[in-house]
N, C-alpha and C positions, 0 to 999 in steps of 0.2 A: 615338903622335904627338900633339902638342899641337894641338888643333883651333883654339884661339884664335890661336895663333902662325901657323899655316898660313893662316888666313883673312886675317890682317893682311898677309901677304906676297903671297899669290896672288889674293885677291879683296877688296881693301879697300873696293871700292865696293858690295859685297853685304852686306846685313844679316847679322850673325854668327848671329843666332837661326835664320834661314832655312837657312844652311849647316849648322848643328848639327842641325836637324831632319831635313834631307835625309840627313845622314851617319848619324844614328841609325836612320832608317827603312830605309836600305840595309843597315845592320848587322842589324836585326831580320829583314828579308826574307831575308838570307843565313842567319841562324841557323834560321829556320823551314824554309827549304829543306833544310838539313842534317838537321834533326830529322825531317822527314817522308819523306826519301828513303833 
């Protein structure tokens, strides 16, 4: 999924960098959970 495209459509009022950081953090948390479980 294109993060930039999604941000423009669903959250144009939110700063794209914040959205990207939250997405990346969620992705890393998910990967860590899978790694250690």
